[in-house]
C-alpha positions in Angstrom: -36.9 36.5 33.3 -34.3 37.5 30.6 -33.3 41.2 30.2 -35.1 43.3 27.6 -37.3 40.4 26.4 -40.4 38.5 27.2 -40.5 35.2 29.1 -39.5 32.4 26.7 -42.3 30.1 25.7 -42.5 26.3 26.1 -39.8 24.3 24.2 -40.7 23.2 20.7 -39.2 20.5 18.5 -36.9 21.7 15.8 -38.2 19.4 13.0 -41.9 19.9 13.2 -42.3 22.9 15.6 -44.7 21.2 17.9 -44.4 21.3 21.7 -41.7 19.1 23.0 -43.0 16.1 25.0 -42.6 16.0 28.8 -39.2 14.7 29.8 -40.5 12.6 32.6 -40.9 8.8 32.2 -39.6 6.8 29.3 -37.9 8.7 26.4 -40.3 9.4 23.5 -39.1 8.7 20.0 -41.9 10.5 18.1 -43.8 13.8 18.3 -47.1 13.4 20.1 -49.0 15.4 17.5 -47.6 14.4 14.1 -45.4 11.3 15.0 -42.3 12.9 13.4 -39.1 11.4 14.8 -37.8 13.7 17.5 -34.2 13.1 16.5 -33.3 12.2 12.9 -30.1 11.7 11.0 -28.9 14.9 9.5 -28.1 13.1 6.2 -30.9 10.6 5.4 -33.6 11.5 8.0 -33.5 8.1 9.7 -34.7 8.1 13.3 -31.8 8.1 15.7 -33.7 9.0 18.9 -32.3 5.9 20.7 -28.7 6.7 19.8 -26.2 8.7 21.9 -27.3 12.3 22.6 -24.3 13.8 20.7 -24.8 11.7 17.6 -26.0 13.6 14.5 -25.9 10.9 11.8 -27.0 7.3 11.6 -23.8 6.1 10.1 -20.3 7.2 9.2 -21.3 7.3 5.5 -24.1 9.8 6.1 -21.7 12.0 8.0 -19.2 11.8 5.2 -21.8 12.7 2.7 -23.0 15.7 4.8 -19.3 16.9 5.1 -18.7 16.4 1.4 -16.1 13.7 1.8 -17.9 11.2 -0.4 -20.6 11.4 -3.1 -24.2 10.8 -2.1 -24.6 8.1 -4.8 -22.2 5.2 -5.2 -20.0 5.3 -8.3 -19.7 2.2 -10.6 -17.0 -0.2 -9.8 -13.6 0.4 -11.6 -10.3 -1.4 -11.9 -7.3 -0.3 -9.9 -5.1 1.9 -12.1 -1.9 0.4 -10.7 -0.2 -1.8 -13.2 -0.5 -5.5 -12.2 -3.2 -5.0 -9.5 -6.4 -5.6 -11.6 -8.7 -5.4 -8.5 -12.3 -4.1 -8.8 -13.3 -1.6 -6.2 -16.0 0.9 -5.5 -14.6 4.5 -5.6 -15.7 7.0 -2.9 -14.6 10.0 -5.0 -14.7 10.7 -8.7 -10.9 11.2 -8.8 -10.1 8.0 -6.9 -8.2 5.7 -9.2 -6.7 2.9 -7.0 -8.1 0.4 -4.6 -6.0 1.6 -1.6 -4.0 4.5 -0.5 -0.8 2.6 -0.8 -1.5 1.7 -4.5 -2.5 5.3 -5.1 0.9 6.5 -4.0 2.7 3.9 -6.0 0.7 4.8 -9.1 1.3 8.5 -8.6 5.1 8.0 -8.2 5.3 5.8 -11.3 3.3 8.2 -13.5 5.1 11.4 -12.1 8.5 9.9 -12.6 7.6 8.8 -16.2 6.4 12.2 -17.2 9.3 14.1 -15.5 7.5 15.7 -12.6 9.6 13.7 -10.2 13.3 12.8 -10.5 14.2 9.2 -10.2 16.3 8.4 -7.1 19.8 7.2 -7.8 20.3 3.5 -8.4 22.6 3.0 -5.4 23.6 -0.1 -3.4 20.6 0.2 -1.1 18.0 0.3 -3.9 19.8 -2.6 -5.7 19.8 -4.7 -2.5 16.1 -4.0 -1.9 15.2 -4.8 -5.5 17.1 -8.1 -5.3 15.3 -9.0 -2.1 11.9 -8.4 -3.7 12.9 -10.3 -6.8 14.0 -13.3 -4.8 10.7 -13.4 -3.0 8.8 -13.3 -6.2 10.9 -16.2 -7.5 9.9 -18.4 -4.6 12.6 -17.9 -2.1 11.7 -19.0 1.4 13.7 -16.3 3.0 15.3 -13.1 1.8 17.4 -10.3 3.4 18.7 -7.0 2.2 22.5 -6.7 2.0 25.2 -4.9 0.0 26.7 -7.0 -2.8 30.2 -5.7 -2.0 30.1 -7.2 1.4 30.0 -10.6 -0.2 32.6 -9.7 -2.8 35.0 -8.5 -0.1 34.3 -11.6 1.9 35.1 -13.9 -1.0 38.3 -12.0 -1.7 37.3 -11.2 -5.3 37.6 -14.8 -6.3 34.8 -16.4 -8.5 33.0 -19.1 -6.6 32.3 -21.0 -9.8 35.5 -21.0 -11.8 37.8 -20.0 -8.9 39.4 -17.3 -11.1 40.2 -13.7 -10.0 37.5 -11.1 -10.6 38.5 -7.5 -11.5 36.7 -5.0 -9.2 37.1 -2.3 -11.9 35.3 -4.3 -14.5 31.8 -3.1 -15.0 28.6 -4.6 -16.4 27.9 -5.8 -19.2 31.5 -7.1 -19.5 31.3 -10.9 -19.3 34.1 -10.8 -16.7 32.4 -8.2 -14.4 31.5 -9.2 -10.9 28.0 -10.5 -10.2 26.1 -12.1 -7.3 25.4 -15.8 -7.5 23.2 -18.0 -5.3 24.9 -21.3 -4.3 21.5 -22.9 -4.0 19.4 -21.3 -6.7 16.4 -19.3 -5.6 14.3 -21.1 -8.2 14.9 -24.3 -6.2 14.1 -22.8 -2.8 17.5 -21.2 -2.0 17.4 -18.2 0.3 18.6 -14.8 -0.7 21.1 -14.4 2.2 24.7 -13.7 2.7 25.3 -17.4 3.6 23.8 -18.5 0.3 25.5 -15.9 -1.9 28.9 -15.8 -3.5 30.9 -13.8 -6.0 30.9 -15.0 -9.7 31.9 -13.7 -13.1 28.9 -12.5 -15.0 29.6 -15.1 -17.7 29.9 -17.9 -15.1 26.7 -16.8 -13.5 24.8 -16.8 -16.8 26.1 -20.2 -17.7 25.1 -21.7 -14.4 21.6 -20.1 -14.5 19.3 -21.9 -12.0 21.1 -25.2 -12.4 22.3 -27.1 -9.3 25.5 -28.2 -11.1 28.6 -25.9 -11.0 29.7 -24.7 -14.5 33.1 -25.7 -15.8 36.0 -23.3 -15.2 36.6 -20.7 -17.8 40.0 -22.1 -18.5 38.3 -25.3 -19.9 36.0 -23.4 -22.3 37.0 -24.2 -25.8 
C-alpha cells in the first residue's frame, strides 16, 4: 500500500478510460467495452497494437509530423531551384527549394557568392585542374584525372608540341603565345584527360588545332 494514499484502483486504458483487459492469453487489440484500439498511432490514430511495445507512431512520416519536422499535408510539386537540374520533387518543408541536400548546398553557395555574402575562393591551380577534369567528362572523355598544368609544361621543357617552338613561361593569357594545355587525342574524339594525353602548346596553336586530329602547321609557316 503506498504511503499517504489509498490503494490504487485497477488499471485503465489511456484512450477510453475503460478497464484494461486481462493480460493472460492472447494479446487483445481492442477495448472490450467500446472496441477502441488499445494502442494507436500518436499522429493519425491508426491501430499499432501489434507493433513493438516501444513504438509510438505507425510510420516515420507520422513521427516527423508529430515532431514538427514536416508538414501534415503534402506541398505541391516544385522544380529544383539549382540551375540545370529541372527535376520535379515533393518538398517536405515550405522553405525547401532543391531536390536533394547536395543540390541545396550548391544552390546556396552560388546565390550567396553572387550577392556577396560569400567570398569566391581563389582561382588557383587546384581549382583549375578540377574544373578541367569535370569539363573533359562532360565533353565525352572516357577517363579524366586531376593534375597541375605546370607539371606537363615542365615535363615538355616549355616547347610547344604543335609547332615545336619555345613557349615563354612569363607570357600570360590572352596573349596568343601564352602557354596552354592541349590534348594530343582530342577529348571530343574520346581522348582521355590525363598527363599522358596532354602536352604544352601555344594558345594560338591550340585554338587553330581545335578538336581536329591533324596537327596544325608551325607558326613559322603562317603567312
